[in-house]
N, C-alpha and C positions, 0 to 999 in steps of 0.2 A: 797313560801307560796301561797296558792290558795285563793285569795281574792274573786273570783267569784264562787268558788267551782265547777270548770268545768274540773278538772283532770279526772273525770270519763267519760267525753265526748270526749275530744281531746287527741290523743296520744302524748307522749313526742316527742321532736325534734329528728332528726336523730343522733345528737351528743351524745345522751344519750342511744344509742343502746348498747346492751351487746357485748362483744368481740366475735370473730368468733368461739372460742372454746366452747361457750355456746349456747344452743338452742335459736333460734330466733322466736319471735312471728310471725305467718303468717300475721298479719295485717300490719307489717312493711315492708314486702317483696314486691318489685316491679317486676312485671312479665317481664321477658326478661332481667333483669339487677340485679347486686348485689347491696344491700343497700348502700355499701360504694362507689359505682361508682358515679361520678358526671355526670349531664346531658350533652349532646353534646352542644358545643359552637355555632354551626350554623345549619341551616336547611339542608345543604348539607349532613350532616351525616345521615339523615333519608332517603335519596334516596337509593332505593334498586334495581332499574331497570337499568342495565348497557347499555341497548339497546334503551333507550328513547322511549319506546312504540313500537318499530319496531324489534321484536325478529326474529332471523333467522328461517327458516323452519326446522322441524325435519329431521335428517340425518340418521335415523336408518332403513328406509324402502327400499325395492327394487321394481323397476317398470319394466314392460315388455319392454318398449321402451322409447326413449327420449321424444316424445310428451306427454306421460303419466306423466313423471317426471316433465316436464315444467308446465303441467296443475295443478299438486298438488302444485308446488312451487308458481304458480301464484294465486291460490285460497288462500293459506296462506298469501301471500303478500297483497292481496286485503283486507283481514280482518284486516290488521294492518297498512294500510295507505301507502303502497309503491308498486312497481311493479318490476318484474325481466324480463330480456330479455337475449337472447344468444348473446354473444359478438363475439365468434369465435367457429368454429366447425372443427373437424377432424374425420369424420365418419369412415375413413379407420382404424384409430388407436383406435376408440371408445372413444374419449374424446371431451367434449364440455364445454366451460366456460360460466358461467352465472354471470351477473352483474346487479346492480341496474339500472333502466332506467334513472336515473339522474346522472349516472357516465359518465365520459369522458368530453371533452372540445370541444367547437366549434372551427372550423378552419376558419379563415377569408381569404377565397380564393380570394375574390375580393379586399382585402386590403382597406376595408371601414373604415372611421373614423366617429366620431360623427357629423361632419359637412356634410359629403357626404351621410350619411345614410338617406334613405327616411323615414323609420319607426323609429321615434325617441323614442317612448315610449314602444317598444317591450320588453318582458321579456324573460329571458333565462331559459330553463328547465334543461339543463345540468349544474351541479355545481361541477363535479369532485368527486362524491361519491365513496368511496373506498370499498364498500360492494362487495364481490366477492365469488363465489362458483365454484366447478368443478364437472361435471357429467362424470361418467366413466362407460364403459361397462365391466361387469365382465366376467369371463370364462364361466359362465352358460348362458350368453346372456342377463342377466338383467342389469338394470342401477341403480347405486347408486350415491348419492351426498355427497360431503364433503365440509365443509366450509373452505375458504382460508382467509377471513376477515369477521367476523360476525357482525361488527358494521358499521352503516351508518355514513356519515360525510357530513357536508355542508347543510343539510336540515332536516326538521322535518316531521312527519307523515302528509300525506295529508288528507283533510276532505272528499273527495269524489273520487271514482274511475274514474270519468270523467277527472281528472287531468292527467291521464296516457293513452296515445294513445294505448299502448299494451293491455290495459284492455277494450278497446272499439271495438275490432276486431269482425267480424262476420264470421261464418263458411260458407262453400260453399253452404250448404243447405239453410242457411238464405239468401244468395245473390240470389239464384235461386227463392226463394219465394218472395223476394222483386221485382225481375224482373217481375214475374207473376202479382204481385199487381199493379205495374206501368202500365203494359199492360192492366189490367182490368180497368184503369182509377182512381185508388186511388190517393189521394193527398199525398204530402210528410208528412203532419201532421198525416194522417191515417197510413201511412207506419211506421212512427216513433213509434206510439203507438203499432203497430203490432210487431215491432222488440223488443221493450222494454218488452212486455208481454211474448213473446215466446222464445227470445234468449238472449238478453243482456240488462239489465236495465240501464247500464252506457252509452249507445249510446246517442249521442246528435243530435240536428236538423241539424247541419252542416255536421255531418257524413252521414245523409240521403241524403242531397243535393249532397255531393260528390259521394255517391253511385249511385245516379240517373244519374249523368254525366258519371260515369264510365260504367254503363250498356249501356248507349246510344252509347258510343264509341265502346264498344264490339259488339253491334248489328250492328253498321255501318260497322265495319271491317268484320264481318261475311257476311254481305250482299254483300260487294264489292268482297270478295273472291268467293262467290257463283255465282255472275254475271260473273266474269272472267272465272270461270270454265264452265259455260253454254255457253258462247260465243266462247270458244275454239273449233276447229273442232275435231270431234271424228272419227278417221279412224281405220278400222280393219287392220289386217295384210295383207289381200288380197289387200285392197285399197292401202296400202303403197307399196306393191310389184308392183302393176300396175302403180303407180306414178313413181317408179324408172325405170320401163321398158319404160314408155312414155318419160322420159327425160334421155337418156343414157349419160354417162360421155363424155366430149369433148375430142377427141383424141389429142395427143401431136404432134405438127408439128415439124419434125426433122430439118427444115430449120430455125426455130425461137427459139427452145429450146436450151439455152446455154449449158446445161448439156449433152444433146445428141451430140451436136457438139464437145464438149470436148472428149467424149468417142470415137467418130468417128476419131478424130485426134490422139488419144492415145489409140490404141487397147490394149496395155499391161495394162493400168490402168483399162480399162473396164473388162478385163479378171480377174484381181486381185480383182475387186470389189471396187476400189478406188472411182469411180464415184458414186457408190451407197452409200458409206459411207459418201461422201461429201454432198450428196443430202438429205438423210433422217436419217443418223446416224445408220443404221442397215443393215444387210446382207440378210434380208428375202424378200426384195422387188426386183422386176425385172423391172426396168425402167432406 
């Protein structure tokens, strides 16, 4: 009985729905589910992303070479909060394995413990992520990628590309421009803005300081090599021949040379070449 006279406003409860063999009023139908289905018991049933926001890169394309494939993979990973690196390569067979940069485990080569370790509060970037792919060269010479394990493990998507060293790399052109900028007297802060604007916005201030120290070491090594090359004497072939003629080889004294004495005492050995074989190991010398 409708005491409030609201039957024309509110639809009847689901228990009063007609059977399946009769037409159903569209106002009772829930989009994406049958009216007789009960709602999920937990929120996990609503999760539809099996990759936790880190989907694998598309695998249907072909690339002219391995660097082009890695760049496309890195660009995709950068947009989804992770990074990919090559773990091993076999260019002769045309195979390269690509893994997540947080895959693998640290090896404690120095057998440090929590008590002997100097840096107590350090964090570890490697967590043993199992994401892995394989890049292979086809018969046409192009490169394709296939996924071996498309799901990440042990970590979530990062908030910024600065968390991944492989996404803060600079090209050779950028390094050369940074060298010219330092030579021109620009400060590290100015070089940082230059690198972020023109090449890589993920680069950090520490990367610029490391780059400056690396350029200084490279310049110092090049200067030392040039100095050694300039100080070395340059002699032409004629000068080398004159030097050899000015210092002829020292003749062998038969009274002091044991090999010649042996040959004089044993003429048969000298005739057969025994002395020469014992002295230099060949039969082409006459001594």
